[in-house]
Each structure stands twice: as structure tokens, then as C-alpha cells.
N, C-alpha and C positions, 0 to 999 in steps of 0.2 A: 504494500500500500504506500503510495507516494505521499510524503509528508510536506512537500513544498507548498507554501502558503497556508500551512496548518498551524504553525507555531504561534505563540503569543508574540505581539509586537516587541521587538528588541531582543528576543531570544535567538540564540544561534541555530542555524539550520543543521540538523544532524548530518554528519558525514557518512561515507560508506562504512558499514560495519558498526556504526553507533546505534544504540538503542535509546529511544525516546520513551520516558515514563510519563504517563498522564493520569491524573486523578479524576475519577468519575464517580458521581453520586448515584446511588440506587435509592430512590425515594418513593413515597406514596403513602396512602392511608394505612390504618391498622388492618392487618390481615390480608393485604393485597398480594403477598408473595415475595417480598423483598429478600428475606433470608433464604427462601427456597431458590431464588434466582442466583444469589451469590454462591450458594452451595453447589448448584448444578453446573455452573460455568467456570468456577475457579480452578486453576491449574494446581493449586496447593490446597491442603486441608484448611478451610476457612476458619477465621476466628469469629466466633459468635458470642453474644452476650444474652442468650435467651434464659428466661426464668419462668418457672411454672406459674400459670395464672391461678389465683386463689379467689375464694368467695369474697374476700375483703376488697378485691379490685374490680369486682363485677360491675359496680355502679359507675366506675370511672373509665373502664375500658370499652364499654358499649359493644357487647358481643352480638348485637342484632346482625344476622346474616353470616356470622362466623361462630356459631354456637359450639362447633366441634373443636375450635382452637383451644389448645391446652398450654401453649407457651407464648411468650412475647419477648421482643428485643427491648432491653432496657438501656442500652448505650449505643452500640453500633455493631455492624457485621463488617468483616474485612476479608477480601480475597484478591487474587490477581490472575490475569490471563494475558498470554502473549498472542496478539492477533497475527503477528508475523515476526520476522527476524529483527525488525526495527521498531516495533511498537508494543510496549507493555502497558496494560491498563491496571491501575490500582483501584479496586472497587470498595466503596464505603457505603454500606447500607444504613439508612437512618431509622431511628425508632419511629413508629407510626402514631403512637398515642399522644394525645394532647399534653399529658403531664410530663412528657420528655422532650417537647419541642424546644425547650431552652437550650438543648445541646446542639441544635442545628447550626447556629451561627459559627461555632468553632469547626464543625465538620465540613462546612462549605468553603472554608478558607483554602484557596489554591485550586479549587475544582475547575476543570476546563469545560465540563458538560455534565449532563445528568439524564438518567432514565427515570421517568415517573410511571410507576405501575398503577394501573386502574382496574378495579373490579367492576364490571359493567352492571352487576347486581346492586352496587352501592357507590354510584358515581360520586356522591357528596363526600365520601371518605377521603378522596384525593384532592378536593378543592384547595385545602390548605397547602399541600405540597406544590401545586401549580402556582399558587399565589407567591410562595416563597421563592420559586425559581425566577419569577418575574421581578420580585423585589431585589433579589441578589444579582439579577442580570446574568443568570447562568443559562446558557442555551440548553434545550432539552428536547427529548422525543417522548411521545406517549406510547406506552406498551400496554395493550389490553390483555390482561392475563385471563386465560380461558379456564373456568371452573366447570365441574360436571353439570351444574344446573344453570350455567350462564345462557342468556338469550343471545342469539346471533344478530346484533344490531348492525345496521350499515355504518361503516366508519364515519361517513359524513354526518350522520345523525349524532354520533358520539362527539365528533368535533364541535358541532353546534352546541350540544348540551354542556360541554366543558368550556366553551368560548375560546377555542384554540385557533390561532391564525392559520391561514392556508399554508404558509411555508413551514410549519412545524409538522414533522412526520408523525403519523399515527399508525401503529402496526399492531397486529394480533399475534399472540404467541402463547406457549405453555411454559411457565417458569420452571417446570420440572425437567424440561428437555434441554440438554446442553447445547445442541446445535441451534435450536430455536432461540435460546438466550444469547448465544454468540452472535446470531444474525441481528438481534436487536442492538447489540453493542456496535456492530459494523454499521448499522443504519445511523447510529449516533455519530460515529466518526465521519461518515460521509456528510452528514448534516453540518458538522463543525467545519469541514473543509469547504463546503459550499458557501457557508457564511463568511469564511475568511477570504475566499476568492471574490465574493461580491463586495466585501469591504475594500478590496484593493482595486476594484474597477474605477476608472476615471469617471468623475461626475460632471 
């Protein structure tokens, strides 16, 4: 994958044989599959900070639509994947519950882009993540995670419901599948390259 025009302004262009490391956020609402995606796609055994959900947390974690969920991320998930010989992605999965959102500011520092996971059964659960991307000015793609009882909504209908601009990619995938999760990351990298190329075009 050619990285020309992909680097941050002022950063050196990788030479032949060099590896570029990029920080990517895996964000989304509670129970949208962030930890599952990091686990499925990471080249290494991922670091996760999952804790068992207890009855005491039931009122604050809002289990509507995810009643079978037994664990939750309380800090972050971390993994990494080499997309090719010159590009390594470091993946940081965010906690989805509102009570842990205070951690997001630190996690987003230095991130070049993000994948926002969406459960089409619970679109509102990812509104906050999308708002955070826009506030932090982090480019992102929307990844619709397919669950067994998900309805097959048209992508443009989802785009309208989430108020996503036309240039932001929206893809459907299964977070449990390594190839599908990798394809989402490739989509993000292509989106970042397209944005960089557009920014360099004369106005």
C-alpha cells in the first residue's frame, strides 16, 4: 500500500524498507463489538480490560438489546496488525459506557483515524462516538456490525439516520471474522489517503 500523501503534514515520508506505525481508534457504543473486532484482527494476543458485569451496574450500563452481554471494557483494548511490509496499525478500543467516557480524551491523542462500530438494532448507542470523532476532528469510517437478529437496512438509510456525510464510508461486516475486520481497516486507510490527496489538490 503506497503511503505517499498519507503522512501527517511535516512528517517524513517512509523510505524503502521502513515501517510506518499508525494509531487507530476502534470506537462505538456499548456492546457494538469493539473488543471482538480487536481480538479477531490483531496479529498479537490483544490486551483487554474486560470485567464481569454485575447486578450493581445494570442500571448504568443499559443492557437493552444486549441482555446476553456478560463482560464490559473498563479502560481500553489494544492490538496491532501489519497491513503490509510498510504499514503497522496500533488498535485502541474505547470503552463504550457513558461512565468511562472521561478516558476518551487521552486515548484519542495521536490517533490518525478511527472505526466507529454501529449496531443497527441500537443506532443511538453510537451517536456519542460519532459526535466525539467530529469534535476531535478524527477522520472515521462507519462499520455496521452484523448480529444474528440484525435487520438488513440499506446503507443509505443508515447514513441518513446517523447524519453521516456522503464522503464518509459506511460498510457492513462481522466483527468476529478476521478478514472482514481487516477489510474495514483497509477501507479506513484508503479513506485517510483520499482525504490527504484532496487536501493537497490546488484550490
